[in-house]
C-alpha positions as CSV (number, residue, x, y, z in Angstrom):
1,M,18.2,-5.8,16.2
2,R,17.9,-8.7,13.8
3,K,20.3,-11.5,14.4
4,N,20.2,-15.0,12.9
5,L,16.9,-14.3,11.1
6,F,17.3,-17.1,8.7
7,V,18.0,-20.8,9.0
8,R,19.1,-22.7,6.0
9,S,17.9,-26.2,6.1
10,I,19.8,-27.3,3.0
11,A,23.3,-26.1,2.1
12,A,24.3,-25.4,-1.5
13,V,26.9,-27.7,-2.9
14,S,29.6,-25.9,-4.8
15,G,27.4,-22.9,-4.9
16,I,24.6,-24.7,-6.6
17,V,21.3,-25.6,-5.1
18,M,20.2,-28.9,-6.4
19,L,17.1,-30.5,-4.9
20,A,14.3,-32.6,-6.2
21,S,10.9,-30.9,-6.4
22,L,7.4,-31.3,-7.8
23,A,6.1,-28.5,-10.0
24,A,2.9,-28.1,-8.3
25,C,0.0,-26.8,-10.3
26,G,0.3,-27.8,-13.9
27,D,-2.2,-25.8,-15.9
28,N,-4.3,-24.7,-13.0
29,T,-2.6,-21.5,-12.0
30,S,-3.9,-20.4,-8.7
31,S,-4.0,-16.9,-7.3
32,A,-0.8,-15.7,-5.7
33,G,-2.7,-15.5,-2.5
34,N,-3.2,-19.3,-2.4
35,N,-1.0,-21.7,-0.5
36,S,1.6,-24.0,-2.0
37,G,-0.3,-24.7,-5.2
38,S,0.5,-28.4,-4.7
39,T,-3.0,-29.7,-4.8
40,S,-3.0,-30.5,-8.6
41,T,-3.1,-34.2,-9.4
42,E,-0.9,-33.5,-12.5
43,K,2.7,-34.5,-11.7
44,I,5.5,-32.9,-13.6
45,T,8.6,-34.9,-14.2
46,G,12.0,-33.9,-15.6
47,S,14.9,-31.7,-14.8
48,F,14.6,-27.9,-14.7
49,S,17.3,-25.4,-14.0
50,G,17.5,-21.7,-13.1
51,A,20.4,-19.4,-12.4
52,G,21.0,-15.9,-11.2
53,A,20.8,-13.6,-8.2
54,T,22.9,-14.6,-5.2
55,S,20.4,-12.6,-3.1
56,Q,17.8,-15.2,-3.7
57,Q,20.0,-18.1,-2.7
58,A,18.6,-18.7,0.8
59,A,15.0,-18.3,-0.5
60,E,15.7,-20.7,-3.4
61,E,17.1,-23.3,-1.1
62,A,14.0,-23.1,1.1
63,W,11.5,-23.0,-1.9
64,I,13.1,-26.0,-3.5
65,S,13.3,-27.9,-0.2
66,A,9.6,-27.3,0.4
67,Y,8.9,-28.8,-3.0
68,M,11.1,-31.9,-2.3
69,A,9.5,-32.4,1.1
70,A,6.1,-32.8,-0.6
71,N,7.0,-34.4,-4.0
72,S,9.8,-36.0,-5.8
73,G,8.6,-35.9,-9.4
74,A,11.1,-33.3,-10.8
75,N,14.6,-32.3,-10.2
76,V,15.2,-28.5,-9.9
77,T,18.5,-26.7,-9.6
78,Y,19.4,-23.1,-9.0
79,N,22.9,-21.8,-9.6
80,P,23.5,-18.5,-7.8
81,T,25.9,-17.1,-10.4
82,G,24.8,-13.5,-10.0
83,S,22.0,-11.5,-11.7
84,G,24.0,-10.6,-14.9
85,A,25.3,-14.1,-15.5
86,G,21.9,-15.6,-14.8
87,V,20.1,-13.4,-17.3
88,T,22.8,-14.2,-19.9
89,T,22.3,-17.9,-19.4
90,F,18.6,-17.6,-19.6
91,L,18.7,-15.6,-22.8
92,S,20.9,-18.4,-24.4
93,G,18.0,-20.8,-23.8
94,A,20.0,-22.9,-21.3
95,T,17.8,-22.4,-18.3
96,A,14.0,-22.4,-17.7
97,W,14.1,-19.2,-15.6
98,A,16.5,-16.6,-14.2
99,G,16.7,-14.8,-10.9
100,S,17.7,-11.1,-11.2
101,D,17.9,-8.2,-8.9
102,K,17.2,-5.9,-11.8
103,A,14.5,-5.9,-14.4
104,L,15.3,-6.7,-18.0
105,S,16.6,-4.0,-20.2
106,D,14.7,-3.2,-23.5
107,D,17.5,-5.0,-25.4
108,E,17.3,-8.1,-23.2
109,V,13.5,-8.2,-23.7
110,T,14.0,-8.1,-27.5
111,Q,16.8,-10.7,-27.3
112,S,14.7,-13.1,-25.3
113,S,12.6,-14.0,-28.4
114,D,15.7,-15.5,-30.1
115,K,16.5,-18.5,-28.0
116,A,14.7,-18.4,-24.7
117,C,11.1,-17.9,-25.6
118,A,8.9,-19.6,-28.2
119,N,6.4,-18.4,-30.8
120,G,7.8,-14.9,-31.1
121,T,7.0,-14.1,-27.5
122,T,9.3,-12.1,-25.2
123,A,10.3,-12.7,-21.6
124,F,8.7,-11.0,-18.6
125,D,9.8,-10.4,-15.0
126,V,7.7,-10.7,-11.9
127,P,8.8,-9.8,-8.3
128,V,9.4,-12.9,-6.2
129,Y,11.7,-11.6,-3.4
130,I,11.9,-8.3,-1.6
131,S,14.7,-7.6,0.8
132,P,16.5,-4.6,2.2
133,I,20.2,-4.2,1.3
134,A,22.3,-3.8,4.4
135,I,25.3,-1.6,4.8
136,I,27.5,-4.1,6.7
137,F,30.6,-3.2,8.7
138,N,33.2,-4.8,11.0
139,L,34.6,-2.3,13.6
140,K,36.1,-3.5,16.8
141,G,34.1,-2.3,19.8
142,V,31.1,-1.3,17.7
143,S,29.9,-4.1,15.4
144,D,31.1,-6.8,17.8
145,A,29.0,-5.2,20.6
146,G,25.8,-5.6,18.5
147,K,25.5,-1.9,17.7
148,H,24.6,-0.1,14.6
149,I,25.8,3.1,13.1
150,N,23.6,6.0,11.9
151,L,24.2,7.2,8.3
152,D,22.5,9.6,6.0
153,A,22.6,9.1,2.3
154,D,25.3,11.8,1.7
155,T,27.7,10.3,4.2
156,A,27.1,6.8,3.1
157,A,27.7,7.8,-0.5
158,K,31.0,9.5,0.4
159,I,32.2,6.5,2.3
160,F,31.6,4.1,-0.6
161,D,33.1,6.6,-3.0
162,G,36.3,6.8,-1.0
163,K,35.8,10.5,0.0
164,I,35.5,9.6,3.8
165,V,38.4,7.4,4.8
166,K,38.4,7.3,8.6
167,W,35.7,5.9,11.0
168,N,36.0,8.9,13.3
169,D,35.4,11.4,10.5
170,P,33.2,14.2,11.8
171,A,30.5,13.4,9.2
172,I,30.1,9.9,10.8
173,A,30.8,11.0,14.4
174,N,28.3,13.8,14.4
175,Q,25.5,11.2,13.6
176,N,26.7,8.8,16.2
177,K,27.5,10.8,19.4
178,D,26.7,7.8,21.6
179,L,29.6,5.8,20.0
180,T,33.3,6.1,20.5
181,L,34.6,5.7,17.0
182,P,38.3,4.8,16.4
183,D,40.8,6.5,14.1
184,T,40.7,3.4,11.9
185,Q,41.0,3.4,8.1
186,I,37.8,2.5,6.3
187,T,38.1,-0.3,3.8
188,V,35.3,-0.6,1.3
189,V,34.4,-4.1,0.0
190,H,32.3,-4.3,-3.1
191,R,31.1,-6.9,-5.6
192,S,33.6,-7.9,-8.3
193,D,30.9,-9.5,-10.5
194,K,28.1,-8.0,-12.5
195,S,25.4,-7.6,-9.8
196,G,21.8,-6.5,-9.6
197,T,22.4,-5.9,-5.9
198,T,25.1,-3.4,-6.8
199,Q,22.8,-1.6,-9.1
200,N,20.0,-1.4,-6.5
201,F,22.4,-0.3,-3.9
202,V,24.0,2.6,-5.9
203,S,20.6,3.6,-7.3
204,Y,19.8,4.8,-3.7
205,F,22.9,7.1,-3.8
206,K,22.0,8.3,-7.3
207,D,18.5,9.3,-6.1
208,Q,19.3,10.6,-2.7
209,A,22.9,11.8,-2.9
210,P,23.5,12.7,-6.5
211,D,26.1,15.4,-5.7
212,S,28.2,12.9,-3.7
213,W,27.7,9.9,-6.0
214,T,28.4,10.9,-9.6
215,H,29.1,7.5,-11.2
216,E,26.9,6.0,-13.8
217,L,24.2,3.6,-12.7
218,S,25.5,0.1,-13.4
219,E,25.6,-3.5,-12.3
220,N,29.4,-3.1,-12.2
221,W,31.1,-1.3,-9.3
222,P,33.0,1.8,-10.5
223,D,36.8,1.9,-10.4
224,I,37.6,3.6,-7.1
225,P,41.2,3.3,-5.8
226,G,42.0,1.6,-2.5
227,Q,38.9,-0.7,-2.4
228,Q,38.6,-4.4,-2.2
229,S,36.4,-6.6,-4.3
230,A,34.8,-10.0,-3.8
231,K,32.6,-12.3,-5.9
232,G,29.0,-12.7,-4.9
233,T,27.1,-11.7,-1.8
234,S,28.8,-14.4,0.3
235,G,32.2,-13.2,-0.9
236,V,31.5,-9.6,0.3
237,V,30.2,-10.9,3.6
238,T,33.2,-13.1,4.2
239,A,35.7,-10.3,3.3
240,V,34.0,-7.9,5.7
241,K,34.0,-10.5,8.5
242,Q,37.7,-11.1,8.1
243,A,39.1,-7.6,8.6
244,D,38.6,-4.8,11.1
245,G,37.5,-1.5,9.6
246,T,35.7,-2.9,6.6
247,I,32.4,-1.8,5.2
248,G,30.3,-3.4,2.4
249,Y,26.8,-4.1,1.2
250,A,24.8,-7.3,1.1
251,D,21.3,-8.7,0.9
252,F,19.8,-8.8,4.4
253,S,19.4,-12.5,4.3
254,Q,23.2,-13.1,4.5
255,V,24.2,-10.5,7.0
256,G,24.4,-12.7,10.0
257,D,26.0,-11.0,13.1
258,L,27.8,-8.2,11.3
259,G,27.1,-4.6,12.2
260,T,24.6,-2.7,10.1
261,A,23.7,0.9,9.4
262,A,20.5,2.6,10.3
263,I,19.6,5.0,7.5
264,K,18.2,8.5,7.9
265,V,14.7,9.0,6.6
266,G,13.3,12.4,7.4
267,E,14.5,13.2,10.9
268,N,14.8,9.6,12.1
269,Y,17.4,6.8,11.6
270,N,15.6,3.6,10.7
271,E,17.2,0.2,11.3
272,I,17.1,-2.5,8.8
273,S,14.3,-5.1,8.9
274,A,12.1,-7.0,6.4
275,D,9.1,-5.0,7.5
276,A,11.0,-1.7,7.1
277,G,12.0,-2.7,3.5
278,S,8.4,-3.7,2.7
279,K,7.2,-0.2,3.6
280,V,9.2,1.2,0.8
281,I,7.7,-1.1,-1.8
282,E,4.2,-0.4,-0.5
283,D,5.0,3.3,-1.2
284,S,6.3,2.6,-4.7
285,E,4.7,2.3,-8.1
286,I,4.7,-0.1,-11.0
287,D,6.7,1.1,-14.0
288,T,4.0,1.0,-16.8
289,S,6.6,2.2,-19.4
290,A,8.5,-1.1,-19.2
291,K,8.8,-2.7,-22.7
292,G,7.0,-6.0,-23.3
293,D,3.9,-7.8,-22.1
294,N,3.2,-9.2,-18.7
295,R,6.0,-7.4,-17.0
296,V,5.7,-6.2,-13.3
297,V,8.6,-3.8,-12.7
298,V,8.7,-1.8,-9.5
299,K,9.9,1.8,-9.5
300,I,11.5,1.9,-6.0
301,N,10.6,5.1,-4.1
302,H,13.9,5.9,-2.4
303,A,12.5,9.2,-1.3
304,T,9.8,7.6,0.8
305,K,8.9,9.3,4.1
306,A,6.9,6.3,5.3
307,K,7.3,5.9,9.1
308,G,9.9,3.2,9.9
309,A,10.8,2.6,6.2
310,Y,14.4,1.5,5.4
311,P,15.0,2.9,1.9
312,I,17.8,0.8,0.5
313,V,15.9,-2.1,-0.8
314,L,16.0,-4.6,-3.7
315,V,13.2,-6.2,-5.6
316,S,14.5,-9.5,-7.1
317,Y,12.6,-10.9,-10.0
318,D,12.1,-14.3,-11.6
319,I,12.4,-13.9,-15.4
320,A,10.4,-16.4,-17.5
321,C,8.7,-16.8,-20.9
322,P,5.0,-16.8,-21.7
323,A,5.7,-19.7,-24.2
324,Y,8.4,-22.3,-24.3
325,K,9.4,-24.7,-27.0
326,D,8.8,-27.6,-24.5
327,A,5.3,-27.7,-23.0
328,N,6.6,-29.6,-19.9
329,T,9.0,-26.7,-19.2
330,A,6.1,-24.2,-19.5
331,K,4.1,-26.3,-17.0
332,F,6.9,-26.3,-14.6
333,V,7.7,-22.6,-14.8
334,K,4.0,-21.7,-14.4
335,S,3.7,-23.9,-11.3
336,W,7.1,-22.7,-9.9
337,L,6.1,-19.1,-10.1
338,T,2.7,-19.8,-8.7
339,Y,4.3,-21.4,-5.7
340,V,7.0,-18.9,-4.9
341,T,4.6,-16.0,-5.2
342,S,1.9,-17.7,-3.1
343,D,1.3,-16.9,0.6
344,E,3.0,-20.1,1.5
345,G,6.0,-19.5,-0.8
346,Q,6.5,-16.0,0.5
347,K,6.3,-17.2,4.1
348,T,8.8,-19.9,3.4
349,A,11.2,-17.3,2.0
350,S,10.6,-15.0,4.9
351,S,11.4,-17.7,7.4
352,A,14.5,-18.8,5.5
353,A,15.9,-15.4,4.4
354,G,14.2,-12.7,6.4
355,S,12.6,-11.3,3.2
356,A,9.5,-9.2,3.1
357,P,6.3,-10.7,1.6
358,L,5.0,-9.3,-1.7
359,P,2.7,-6.4,-0.8
360,S,-0.9,-6.4,-1.9
361,N,-0.4,-3.7,-4.5
362,I,1.6,-6.0,-6.7
363,V,0.2,-9.5,-6.0
364,E,-2.8,-9.2,-8.4
365,K,-0.6,-8.0,-11.3
366,V,1.9,-10.8,-10.6
367,T,-0.8,-13.5,-10.7
368,K,-2.1,-12.2,-14.1
369,S,1.4,-12.4,-15.6
370,I,1.9,-16.0,-14.4
371,E,-1.5,-17.0,-15.7
372,A,-0.5,-15.8,-19.2
373,I,2.1,-18.7,-19.5
374,K,0.8,-21.1,-22.2
375,T,1.3,-24.7,-21.3
376,K,-0.1,-26.4,-24.4
């Protein structure tokens, strides 16, 4: 199993990543298959900020650190406030880009022309970070022994909906006959904040266990009695670590040594890994009905039968504008997106956060969207 897949070279201070970086390419947007994009002689200076998805935090730290190691011309910050808060801040015009675990809604696309984007243009979203969402648990004698539990979609949905309340419930035990499960109460820990990770997580239940998960699809967790809440991915992970019998969900990059669930796909139970998550995206399509120009929105195929695929996965986007009021900001955003979606940028994220690289079926579309950013 995966343990300690990521190493964070730079810690966030008060939850905010603040590192100096060079925006690498200026006007010369290279293909997403190129390396760092730092070969341009045009140096961008100034301060640029982004905010949003906590799932991206480890990757953001690594990306910004890589910029700083090579250049010191610009100061870049990323505040992991959560997807919903990050999009709201971006739409107000306060940040250059947002990180979000969900694509923009039609209303948000329309709103983006008010304060965020210039010249009547509207924001677009491109995938930058692909990661499985882990079902994490803390159960004495199981998770601390480095073991996983097997769960199908229906059982997992009933656990998180409070319909299965004991770890030795037959629905769980029958899928884990090699484990001795205790008669311990299950305590569900969920996100308290508006979260794209939450929406991605429950969308799996909506698709694969609709009779067991009847709540509306939302970034907000439904009101289910007897559950605990925590802010951000790190908050959920901390809460699960602190108490026996707990279960929650978190981006794979922040799981650490907690127990995880292997999810049933076909007749097999597939353990979580970056590669297993990537197989789902490779078997998914682009949503061509998404409102607005230059958008690359992935329709996740939760019903995939791909061998070894782990079906609970998130696609995290960077949200930006094709035109900004300030040309220097446009140059930075173009170079930033070029770097993070490049081969080198994706490898950096993979090393830092255990994420999966962008599959080839989306790279070309992402590159074209980035190239559409006007820098003059």
